[in-house]
C-alpha positions in Angstrom: -51.7 -113.6 4.9 -50.7 -116.1 7.6 -53.0 -118.7 6.2 -51.8 -119.1 2.6 -51.8 -122.9 2.6 -54.0 -125.7 3.9 -53.3 -126.5 7.6 -54.4 -128.9 10.2 -57.2 -128.0 12.6 -54.8 -127.2 15.5 -52.8 -124.7 13.6 -55.8 -123.2 11.9 -57.2 -122.5 15.4 -53.9 -121.0 16.6 -53.7 -118.8 13.6 -57.3 -117.6 14.0 -56.6 -116.7 17.6 -53.4 -114.9 16.6 -55.2 -113.0 13.9 -57.9 -111.9 16.2 -55.3 -110.9 18.8 -53.5 -108.7 16.3 -56.6 -106.6 15.5 -56.5 -103.0 16.7 -58.7 -102.4 19.8 -60.6 -99.1 20.1 -59.1 -96.9 22.7 -55.9 -98.9 22.9 -53.8 -96.1 21.3 -50.3 -97.4 20.5 -51.1 -100.8 21.9 -52.7 -104.0 20.5 -54.8 -106.3 22.7 -53.8 -109.9 23.2 -56.5 -111.7 25.2 -56.9 -108.7 27.4 -53.2 -108.0 27.7 -52.0 -104.6 26.4 -49.0 -105.5 24.2 -46.6 -102.9 22.8 -47.5 -102.3 19.2 -43.8 -102.6 18.2 -43.8 -106.2 19.3 -46.9 -107.0 17.3 -45.6 -105.2 14.3 -42.4 -107.2 14.5 -44.4 -110.3 14.5 -45.8 -109.6 11.0 -42.7 -107.9 9.7 -41.2 -111.2 8.3 -44.2 -111.6 6.1 -44.7 -108.1 4.8 -44.5 -108.1 1.1 -43.5 -111.7 1.1 -45.7 -114.2 -0.7 -44.6 -117.7 -1.6 -42.8 -117.5 -4.9 -44.8 -119.3 -7.6 -41.7 -121.5 -8.4 -41.9 -123.0 -4.9 -45.6 -123.9 -5.0 -44.7 -127.4 -6.2 -42.5 -127.9 -3.1 -45.4 -127.0 -0.7 -47.7 -129.4 -2.5 -45.2 -132.2 -2.2 -44.7 -131.6 1.6 -48.5 -131.6 2.1 -48.9 -134.8 0.1 -45.7 -136.8 1.0 -44.4 -135.1 4.1 -41.1 -134.1 2.4 -39.5 -132.6 -0.7 -36.0 -132.7 -2.1 -34.7 -129.2 -3.0 -31.8 -129.7 -5.4 -28.7 -127.6 -5.7 -29.4 -124.8 -3.3 -25.7 -124.5 -2.8 -23.0 -124.8 -5.4 -20.5 -127.7 -5.2 -17.8 -125.2 -4.3 -19.9 -123.7 -1.5 -20.7 -127.1 -0.1 -17.1 -128.3 -0.3 -15.9 -125.1 1.5 -18.4 -125.7 4.3 -17.3 -129.3 4.5 -13.7 -128.3 4.9 -14.5 -125.7 7.6 -16.4 -128.1 9.8 -14.0 -131.0 9.5 -12.0 -130.1 12.7 -15.3 -130.3 14.7 -15.9 -133.9 13.8 -14.3 -135.6 16.8 -16.9 -137.4 18.9 -18.9 -140.5 17.9 -22.4 -141.3 19.0 -23.2 -142.7 22.5 -26.1 -145.0 21.5 -27.7 -146.7 18.6 -29.8 -143.6 17.9 -26.8 -141.3 17.6 -24.9 -144.1 16.0 -21.8 -145.7 17.4 -20.1 -145.2 14.0 -21.4 -141.7 13.4 -19.6 -138.5 14.3 -21.9 -135.8 15.6 -21.5 -132.1 16.5 -24.3 -130.5 18.5 -25.1 -126.8 18.9 -22.9 -125.8 15.9 -24.3 -122.3 15.9 -21.9 -121.5 18.7 -18.9 -123.2 17.0 -18.8 -121.9 13.5 -20.3 -119.4 11.0 -19.7 -121.7 8.1 -23.3 -123.1 8.3 -25.2 -119.8 8.4 -26.1 -119.7 4.7 -28.0 -123.1 5.1 -29.7 -122.2 8.4 -31.1 -119.0 6.9 -31.3 -120.0 3.2 -34.1 -117.9 1.6 -35.7 -120.9 -0.1 -35.9 -122.7 3.2 -37.2 -119.6 5.1 -39.9 -119.1 2.4 -41.1 -122.6 2.9 -41.0 -122.4 6.7 -43.5 -119.5 6.7 -46.0 -122.0 5.2 -46.0 -124.1 8.4 -44.5 -122.1 11.2 -45.6 -118.8 12.8 -43.3 -115.7 12.4 -40.6 -115.7 15.0 -40.1 -119.4 14.7 -37.0 -120.8 16.4 -34.0 -122.9 15.5 -34.5 -125.9 17.7 -31.5 -128.0 16.5 -28.4 -127.5 14.4 -26.1 -130.5 14.0 -23.4 -131.9 11.8 -23.9 -135.7 11.2 -21.2 -137.7 9.6 -22.2 -141.4 9.1 -19.1 -143.7 8.9 -18.8 -147.1 7.1 -20.3 -149.9 9.1 -23.1 -147.8 10.7 -26.4 -149.5 11.3 -29.8 -148.0 10.5 -31.1 -145.4 12.9 -34.4 -146.3 14.5 -37.4 -144.7 12.8 -38.7 -141.6 14.5 -40.4 -138.2 13.9 -38.7 -135.0 15.0 -41.4 -133.3 17.0 -42.3 -136.3 19.1 -41.2 -134.3 22.1 -44.5 -132.5 21.8 -46.8 -135.2 23.1 -50.0 -134.3 21.3 -52.2 -136.8 19.6 -51.7 -137.5 15.9 -52.6 -136.8 13.2 -52.0 -133.1 13.7 -50.1 -130.2 12.2 -46.4 -130.2 12.7 -44.8 -128.3 15.6 -41.4 -128.3 13.7 -39.9 -128.6 10.3 -36.5 -129.9 9.3 -33.8 -129.8 6.7 -30.9 -132.3 6.0 -28.2 -131.0 3.7 -25.7 -133.1 1.7 -22.1 -131.8 2.2 -20.4 -134.4 0.1 -21.2 -136.6 -2.9 -22.0 -139.6 -0.8 -25.6 -138.9 0.2 -26.8 -142.2 -1.3 -28.6 -145.3 -0.1 -25.4 -147.4 0.4 -23.7 -144.6 2.4 -26.5 -143.9 4.8 -28.8 -141.4 3.1 -31.7 -140.4 5.2 -34.7 -142.7 4.7 -38.2 -141.4 4.7 -41.6 -143.0 4.7 -43.8 -141.1 2.2 -47.2 -140.1 3.7 -46.2 -141.0 7.3 -46.6 -137.4 8.3 -50.3 -137.9 8.3 -50.3 -141.1 10.4 -52.2 -141.3 13.7 -50.6 -142.7 16.8 -51.0 -146.3 15.6 -48.0 -146.7 13.4 -46.9 -149.9 11.7 -44.3 -152.4 13.1 -40.7 -151.5 12.4 -40.3 -154.3 9.8 -43.3 -152.9 7.9 -41.9 -149.3 8.2 -38.6 -150.5 6.8 -40.3 -151.9 3.7 -42.2 -148.7 3.2 -39.1 -146.4 3.5 -37.2 -145.0 0.6 -33.8 -143.3 0.6 -33.8 -139.5 0.1 -30.7 -139.4 -2.1 -29.2 -136.0 -2.6 -26.7 -134.3 -4.8 -24.0 -132.3 -3.0 -25.4 -128.9 -2.0 -29.0 -130.1 -2.0 -31.4 -130.7 0.9 -34.4 -132.6 1.9 -37.1 -130.5 3.7 -39.7 -132.3 5.7 -42.4 -132.1 8.3 -41.7 -132.7 12.0 -44.4 -135.4 11.9 -42.6 -137.4 9.1 -41.3 -140.8 10.1 -37.6 -141.1 9.0 -34.2 -142.2 10.1 -30.5 -142.2 9.1 -29.7 -145.1 6.8 -27.1 -147.8 7.2 -23.7 -147.2 5.7 -22.8 -150.5 4.0 -19.9 -149.0 2.0 -16.3 -150.0 2.7 -14.6 -146.6 3.0 -17.1 -143.8 2.2 -18.7 -141.6 4.8 -21.9 -139.5 4.4 -21.6 -136.0 5.8 -24.7 -133.9 6.3 -25.9 -130.9 8.2 -29.4 -130.7 9.8 -31.2 -127.5 10.8 -34.5 -127.9 12.5 -37.0 -125.2 13.3 -40.0 -125.1 15.7 -43.0 -123.0 16.6 -42.0 -119.9 18.7 -43.8 -121.3 21.7 -42.1 -124.7 21.6 -39.1 -125.4 23.8 -36.0 -125.9 21.7 -34.1 -129.2 21.7 -30.8 -127.3 22.0 -30.3 -124.3 24.4 -29.2 -121.9 21.7 -28.9 -118.9 23.8 -26.5 -120.7 26.1 -24.5 -122.3 23.3 -23.7 -119.0 21.7 -21.6 -116.7 23.9 -23.4 -113.4 24.4 -20.4 -111.3 23.1 -20.6 -113.3 19.8 -24.3 -112.9 19.1 -23.7 -109.7 17.1 -21.7 -111.8 14.6 -24.8 -113.9 13.7 -27.0 -112.8 10.8 -30.1 -110.9 12.2 -32.4 -113.7 11.1 -30.4 -116.3 13.0 -30.2 -114.0 16.1 -34.0 -114.1 16.1 -34.1 -117.9 15.5 -31.9 -118.7 18.5 -34.2 -116.7 20.8 -33.3 -113.0 20.6 -36.9 -112.1 19.6 -40.3 -111.7 21.3 -43.3 -113.8 20.5 -46.5 -111.9 21.6 -47.6 -111.1 24.0 -44.3 -111.4 26.0 -42.6 -114.8 25.3 -38.9 -114.1 25.2 
C-alpha cells in the first residue's frame, strides 16, 4: 500500500488522487485513466513496481517512528569501515574547490553533481535501507535532487540554519517534498569537527520559526560513526556545524531525494553524459530522471 504510515494532509490528498487514478476504467482496455487522460498501462504498472512485494521491514519501524517524531534518525554502520575508507580515497581527487559564500563555507570543499564524476558513491545513493525508508515519504519514481561531497576544514564557521525543501514555497507545517541523507566518510563526524546539527521536532514547525540564537540553543550535533548516516525530513531545520579543531576535517556525502514532480536542485540528466548512463545502477538511472511519472512527466 502507498499509505503505510501517517502522512500530512497534503500528501494524503496526493496519494488518494494517485490511487484513484490508478484504478482500471471499464472499456479502457490496456490503458489506465488519469484524470481523463488515457495513460499506457506499462507506465502505470512501472509506477507501482518498486513497491510490489515490498513492505517496510519490521526492523526499520523504529526509524520511521523517530523521523515522524523528531524529523531525523541516525542509521548506524550501514557501510563497513573498509567500504567507507575506500570511498573516501576514491573521491579525494575531486576535493579541489572551496565554497563561495558563508552557506557553502569558505573553509569547506564541495563537489556538486558527483553522479557524473564517480561511481564510488552509488552504494550510498541506492542503499536498500535508505530506499526502504524513502518509500514511506516519497512517491515511487522519486528523484535524486542533489548528490554532493562536503569536506569541512578546520576553522569553518557554522552554516546558517535551513531546511532542504524550502525551494518549494508552500506554507508550513506540511509533509516534506524531499528527504535527505548525510553520510560520514571518516572518523571525524563529531561536534568539534563540524558534524551536522539538527533541531529535533523542527520538521513540524510552521512558518514562524524562532530567532537564530534560540535555534542554536535548541540544536544538537548528529554525531556519526564512519559508515553511518543521518536520514532526515526536507522540512527539518539543520546546518553544518563549526569545525573548531586544529587539524581535523569532516568529510561527508549527502544524497537528497524529492517527489517525482518536484524540480531537482541539480540537473542530473545534464551532469551525466548520455553515453555513460548505462553504467549507472538501474535504480539510479530512474532517480536522475530516466523514468516516467504518470501520466507523462519525463
